[in-house]
VOZA-873875 format. One record per residue: x, y, z of N, C-alpha, C, CB in turn; residue number from 1. Coordinates in steps of 0.1 Angstrom, whole numbers, m for minus. Glycine has a CB too. Example, Ala and Ser with C-alpha at 12.3 -4.5 7.8 and 13.67 -1.06 7.14 Angstrom:
SITE     nxx     nyy     nzz    caxx    cayy    cazz     cxx     cyy     czz    cbxx    cbyy    cbzz   num
SITE     132     m57      78     123     m45      78     132     m33      78     113     m45      90     1
SITE     128     m22      71     137     m11      71     129       0      79     141      m6      57     2
This chain:
SITE     nxx     nyy     nzz    caxx    cayy    cazz     cxx     cyy     czz    cbxx    cbyy    cbzz   num
SITE     143     m32       8     128     m30       3     143     m35     m11     114     m10       4     1
SITE     141     m54     m21     149     m54     m35     149     m36     m41     140     m66     m47     2
SITE     155     m37     m52     158     m31     m63     157     m40     m74     170     m24     m63     3
SITE     158     m33     m84     154     m42     m97     156     m39    m109     141     m45     m99     4
SITE     166     m42    m116     166     m29    m130     158     m41    m142     191     m22    m139     5
SITE     150     m30    m147     146     m34    m157     154     m37    m167     137     m29    m159     6
SITE     143     m47    m175     143     m55    m193     149     m49    m207     126     m58    m198     7
SITE     136     m37    m201     129     m31    m211     127     m19    m214     122     m34    m212     8
SITE     138      m7    m212     139       6    m214     135      17    m213     138       7    m220     9
SITE     125       9    m225     104      23    m225     100      13    m221      91      31    m242    10
SITE     104      14    m207      90      12    m195      78      10    m188      88      13    m193    11
SITE      84      25    m190      72      35    m184      64      38    m193      76      47    m177    12
SITE      72      39    m204      60      44    m216      53      32    m215      65      47    m234    13
SITE      56      19    m213      48      10    m225      41       3    m209      61      m4    m240    14
SITE      47       5    m198      32       8    m183      20      11    m187      34      22    m172    15
SITE      25      31    m192      17      36    m192       4      38    m202      22      43    m188    16
SITE      15      35    m213       2      27    m227      m6      18    m227       8      20    m239    17
SITE       3      12    m219     m13       0    m215     m24       5    m201      m5     m18    m208    18
SITE     m22       8    m190     m26      15    m183     m36      21    m189     m18      22    m179    19
SITE     m32      33    m199     m44      38    m197     m53      37    m213     m41      53    m189    20
SITE     m51      26    m219     m68      11    m224     m73       4    m220     m69       1    m231    21
SITE     m70       8    m202     m77      m2    m195     m96      11    m192     m63      m8    m178    22
SITE    m102       2    m197    m112       9    m194    m122       8    m182    m118       8    m203    23
SITE    m121       0    m171    m122       1    m161    m111      15    m152    m120     m12    m158    24
SITE    m103      17    m155     m94      22    m147    m104      38    m146     m76      21    m154    25
SITE    m102      41    m161    m109      50    m164    m124      53    m160    m107      50    m174    26
SITE    m132      40    m156    m146      38    m151    m144      44    m131    m150      17    m155    27
SITE    m132      39    m126    m135      40    m112    m125      57    m109    m128      23    m103    28
SITE    m119      62    m118    m109      74    m121     m99      75    m117    m111      85    m120    29
SITE     m94      64    m116     m74      53    m114     m67      67    m126     m72      24    m127    30
SITE     m56      70    m115     m45      78    m124     m32      66    m120     m40      99    m116    31
SITE     m18      60    m128     m12      58    m125       2      69    m126     m16      49    m129    32
SITE       5      64    m114      18      77    m104      26      75    m106      23      79     m89    33
SITE      31      67     m97      47      61    m100      50      47    m107      55      59     m87    34
SITE      61      50    m115      64      35    m121      79      35    m126      53      31    m134    35
SITE      81      23    m116      98      20    m109     101      12    m112     102      20     m97    36
SITE     115       1    m117     115     m10    m117     111     m17    m103     125     m12    m123    37
SITE     100     m25    m109      94     m40     m97      80     m29     m93     108     m45     m76    38
SITE      79     m14     m88      68     m13     m83      63       4     m86      71     m18     m68    39
SITE      47       7     m88      38       6     m91      26      12     m84      39      m4     m94    40
SITE      27      28     m84      15      35     m78       8      37     m88      16      47     m70    41
SITE      m7      32     m76     m21      39     m86     m27      43     m75     m33      29     m97    42
SITE     m39      63     m79     m43      70     m74     m58      64     m77     m37      82     m78    43
SITE     m68      66     m66     m87      65     m73     m86      76     m64    m103      48     m69    44
SITE     m97      84     m65    m109      93     m56    m123      86     m49    m115     103     m66    45
SITE    m115      90     m45    m129      83     m27    m145      87     m45    m131     109       1    46
SITE    m153      72     m43    m167      79     m50    m182      73     m40    m168      73     m70    47
SITE    m182      80     m40    m199      74     m39    m201      66     m44    m209      79     m44    48
SITE    m208      62     m59    m216      56     m67    m207      42     m67    m219      64     m81    49
SITE    m192      45     m62    m184      33     m56    m184      21     m42    m175      40     m53    50
SITE    m196      24     m34    m195      21     m23    m208       9     m19    m195      34     m17    51
SITE    m200       0      m6    m211     m13      m9    m220      m6       6    m202     m37      m6    52
SITE    m233     m13       8    m240     m10      18    m237       1      34    m242     m23      20    53
SITE    m223      m2      33    m223       4      45    m213      19      45    m217      m7      56    54
SITE    m216      22      30    m207      33      24    m194      33      29    m211      46      27    55
SITE    m185      20      28    m177      19      26    m172      16       9    m176      13      34    56
SITE    m159      22       9    m153      17      m9    m152      m2     m10    m133      25     m13    57
SITE    m163      m6     m15    m170     m19     m22    m155     m30     m20    m175     m15     m43    58
SITE    m151     m38     m20    m135     m49     m26    m137     m48     m33    m129     m62     m25    59
SITE    m147     m49     m45    m149     m52     m56    m132     m44     m63    m165     m47     m60    60
SITE    m141     m33     m60    m125     m21     m64    m115     m23     m64    m121     m11     m57    61
SITE    m111     m18     m46    m100     m24     m39     m94     m29     m41     m99     m29     m33    62
SITE     m97     m45     m47     m90     m56     m52     m86     m50     m71    m102     m73     m50    63
SITE     m96     m40     m74     m93     m42     m88     m82     m31     m88    m105     m39     m98    64
SITE     m77     m22     m81     m66     m13     m78     m52     m19     m78     m69      m7     m66    65
SITE     m63     m28     m65     m46     m35     m59     m40     m46     m76     m51     m52     m39    66
SITE     m49     m50     m80     m47     m58     m83     m37     m50     m99     m60     m66     m83    67
SITE     m44     m39    m106     m37     m37    m111     m21     m25    m113     m46     m38    m117    68
SITE     m21     m27     m99      m3     m21     m98       4     m31     m94       2      m7     m87    69
SITE      m6     m45     m89       8     m53     m93       4     m56    m103      14     m66     m84    70
SITE       0     m61    m111       2     m67    m131      15     m55    m131     m17     m61    m148    71
SITE      11     m48    m127      23     m29    m133      35     m29    m132      22     m14    m125    72
SITE      37     m37    m117      54     m41    m109      52     m46    m118      59     m49     m94    73
SITE      48     m61    m120      52     m72    m126      57     m68    m138      42     m81    m126    74
SITE      50     m60    m151      49     m57    m164      64     m49    m162      33     m49    m168    75
SITE      67     m43    m155      79     m29    m152      88     m36    m153      81     m19    m137    76
SITE      95     m48    m148     106     m56    m152     103     m71    m167     110     m62    m135    77
SITE      94     m63    m174      93     m80    m186      99     m77    m196      77     m88    m193    78
SITE     103     m79    m203     118     m77    m214     105     m67    m224     130     m98    m226    79
SITE     115     m58    m237     105     m49    m244      92     m63    m256     119     m34    m256    80
SITE      78     m56    m253      69     m65    m254      62     m76    m246      72     m69    m261    81
SITE      60     m79    m238      60     m84    m229      52     m79    m224      69     m86    m225    82
SITE      41     m90    m214      29     m88    m212      30     m95    m193      19     m95    m225    83
SITE      16     m87    m190      20     m96    m178       0    m109    m172      26     m79    m161    84
SITE      m5    m118    m169     m18    m113    m170     m19    m125    m150     m30    m117    m190    85
SITE     m25    m122    m142     m35    m121    m132     m37    m137    m131     m49    m112    m135    86
SITE     m26    m141    m125     m26    m159    m120     m35    m167    m107     m10    m163    m115    87
SITE     m30    m159     m99     m40    m159     m89     m35    m148     m75     m43    m177     m84    88
SITE     m44    m147     m71     m42    m133     m57     m51    m138     m45     m50    m114     m63    89
SITE     m51    m136     m33     m53    m135     m25     m56    m125     m13     m49    m140     m26    90
SITE     m70    m111      m8     m67    m102      m1     m74    m106      13     m70     m90      m7    91
SITE     m62     m91      15     m68     m95      31     m77     m83      38     m55     m98      42    92
SITE     m86     m78      38     m93     m65      38     m91     m62      57    m113     m67      30    93
SITE     m78     m52      58     m82     m49      67     m82     m38      75     m79     m56      71    94
SITE     m95     m28      67    m103     m19      75    m109      m9      66     m95     m13      85    95
SITE    m123      m6      73    m129       2      62    m124      10      55    m137       7      65    96
SITE    m130      14      45    m122      15      29    m128      30      31    m127       3      11    97
SITE    m126      42      35    m131      49      35    m120      64      30    m137      46      47    98
SITE    m123      77      29    m114      83      30    m112      97      17    m106      72      31    99
SITE    m103     106      21    m103     112       4    m103     101      m9     m88     122       2   100
SITE     m91      98      m9     m84      84     m23     m80      71     m10     m61      92     m36   101
SITE     m81      68     m23     m70      53     m22     m62      57     m29     m74      36     m27   102
SITE     m51      50     m27     m35      42     m35     m34      32     m32     m21      46     m30   103
SITE     m26      25     m40     m25      13     m41     m10       9     m47     m37       8     m48   104
SITE      m4      10     m38      12       3     m45      17     m13     m46      25       9     m36   105
SITE      17     m12     m58      21     m23     m61      42     m33     m60      14     m21     m76   106
SITE      43     m39     m61      57     m37     m55      57     m58     m59      58     m29     m32   107
SITE      73     m55     m67      76     m67     m69      82     m80     m61      82     m66     m77   108
SITE      75     m90     m53      85     m98     m45      97    m109     m45      77    m104     m40   109
SITE      91    m110     m62     105    m126     m69      97    m126     m81     106    m148     m59   110
SITE     109    m117     m85     100    m114    m104     110    m131    m109     110     m89    m119   111
SITE     102    m141    m119     106    m148    m130     107    m143    m141      99    m156    m131   112
SITE     110    m155    m150     112    m155    m166      97    m158    m168     124    m166    m174   113
SITE      92    m168    m163      76    m172    m160      61    m173    m151      77    m180    m160   114
SITE      67    m165    m141      61    m167    m132      70    m153    m121      62    m184    m128   115
SITE      60    m140    m120      56    m127    m102      50    m128     m90      47    m117    m104   116
SITE      58    m131     m79      53    m124     m73      52    m112     m67      52    m129     m70   117
SITE      41    m108     m71      41     m93     m66      30     m95     m50      33     m79     m81   118
SITE      33     m83     m39      26     m78     m32      25     m61     m34      31     m84     m20   119
SITE       9     m55     m30       7     m46     m32      m5     m46     m22       7     m43     m46   120
SITE      m6     m37     m10     m12     m23       0     m20     m14      m9       1     m13       8   121
SITE     m33     m13       1     m41      m3     m10     m42      12       8     m66     m15     m20   122
SITE     m43      22       4     m42      31      18     m49      38      10     m29      39      27   123
SITE     m61      45      23     m66      56      19     m63      65      31     m80      54      15   124
SITE     m60      79      27     m58      89      24     m69      99      29     m57      87      12   125
SITE     m66     110      38     m77     116      47     m65     129      50     m84     104      64   126
SITE     m65     143      41     m51     148      50     m44     142      43     m48     146      65   127
SITE     m33     137      53     m18     136      51     m12     125      55     m12     145      57   128
SITE     m31     118      61     m29      99      73     m28      87      58     m53      93      88   129
SITE     m24      83      63     m24      71      54     m35      59      58      m9      64      53   130
SITE     m38      48      58     m44      42      65     m41      34      57     m55      44      71   131
SITE     m36      15      63     m37       3      57     m50       4      52     m35      m9      65   132
SITE     m58      m4      44     m70       1      46     m70     m23      39     m78      22      35   133
SITE     m60     m23      30     m60     m34      24     m45     m42      15     m71     m33      17   134
SITE     m49     m54      21     m29     m60      13     m30     m72       2     m14     m70      29   135
SITE     m22     m75      m9     m25     m85     m14     m12     m91     m17     m33     m82     m25   136
SITE     m12    m104     m16      m4    m109     m21     m13    m124     m38       5    m115      m6   137
SITE      m4    m115     m51       0    m120     m57       7    m125     m72      m4    m120     m54   138
SITE       1    m139     m83       9    m145     m84       6    m143     m99      11    m156     m76   139
SITE      14    m131    m111      14    m128    m118      23    m135    m133      15    m118    m112   140
SITE      22    m146    m143      21    m149    m150      30    m144    m161      11    m148    m148   141
SITE      40    m138    m175      45    m138    m185      36    m142    m192      54    m143    m188   142
SITE      34    m130    m203      28    m136    m218      34    m125    m229       8    m135    m219   143
SITE      47    m138    m236      54    m130    m245      40    m128    m256      69    m137    m252   144
SITE      52    m117    m264      47    m112    m277      45    m125    m283      56    m102    m286   145
């Protein structure tokens, strides 16, 4: 796995502050766990009120936490004051999303000055077992202050 160097010495604080401002993440109960250069983890409890008609976590919710994890993985490599916007993503849903919680892991594949490519996985957690339920490939645009 590639290791990256952050351009912003305060990248962890910047990512956490931005994440804390996301109303959607508060609404679904998501928490930002790990923040290292080029990698982010977002955790969310399974909730019945976020399921679809078969009782599995809705695809839109899975996509949201994967997108956020990828976006903050990209932002962790941005210069001070810069942020990112998602410009494209593709998601494959691999297995029904059910479990105690969901864990989205976003990572940078290729950083760039204006465009960064990321990958994300969403895992369903039951006890200590992880099951891959979705995988994302995302493209992020740099937004300078």
